[in-house]
C-alpha positions in Angstrom: -47.5 14.7 7.6 -44.3 14.4 9.5 -41.4 16.6 8.7 -38.0 15.2 7.5 -35.4 15.0 10.2 -32.6 16.8 8.5 -29.8 15.3 10.6 -31.0 11.8 9.4 -31.4 12.9 5.8 -27.8 14.2 5.7 -26.2 11.1 7.3 -28.0 8.3 5.5 -28.8 7.4 1.9 -31.1 4.8 0.4 -29.6 2.1 -1.7 -31.1 0.9 -5.0 -32.7 -2.0 -3.2 -34.2 0.2 -0.5 -31.7 -0.3 2.3 -30.1 2.4 4.4 -26.4 3.2 3.8 -24.2 4.9 6.4 -20.6 6.1 6.6 -18.1 4.5 8.9 -17.4 6.7 12.0 -13.9 7.9 13.0 -12.6 8.4 9.4 -12.1 12.2 9.4 -8.9 12.7 11.4 -6.0 10.9 13.0 -5.6 8.7 10.0 -1.9 8.3 10.4 -2.4 6.2 13.6 -4.9 3.8 11.9 -3.7 0.8 10.0 -4.1 0.5 6.2 -6.5 -2.3 6.7 -8.8 -0.3 8.9 -8.7 2.7 6.6 -9.5 0.6 3.6 -12.5 -0.9 5.4 -13.7 2.4 6.7 -13.6 4.0 3.3 -16.5 1.8 2.1 -20.1 2.6 2.9 -21.9 0.2 5.3 -25.5 -0.9 5.5 -27.5 0.0 8.6 -28.7 -3.0 10.6 -32.4 -3.8 10.1 -33.3 -3.2 13.7 -31.8 0.3 13.6 -33.1 1.1 10.1 -36.8 1.0 11.0 -36.9 4.2 13.2 -34.6 6.0 10.8 -36.9 5.3 7.9 -39.6 7.1 9.8 -37.5 10.2 9.9 -37.0 10.4 6.2 -39.5 11.9 3.8 -42.1 9.6 2.3 -40.7 10.0 -1.2 -37.4 8.4 -0.2 -38.9 5.3 1.4 
């Protein structure tokens, strides 16, 4: 049995439909320089692209897949 990659488990969550959800990068500091539109879009969670999701699913525990 493969161990869980903790870095992946902390950064990604599984949606109700079984897709991976990620946060938008670059949203922790220097927010005064970013436009309101970019901050609004960055505040939402995003889906991981299907091609990138497959290897990440392998790093998660089997109970979360």
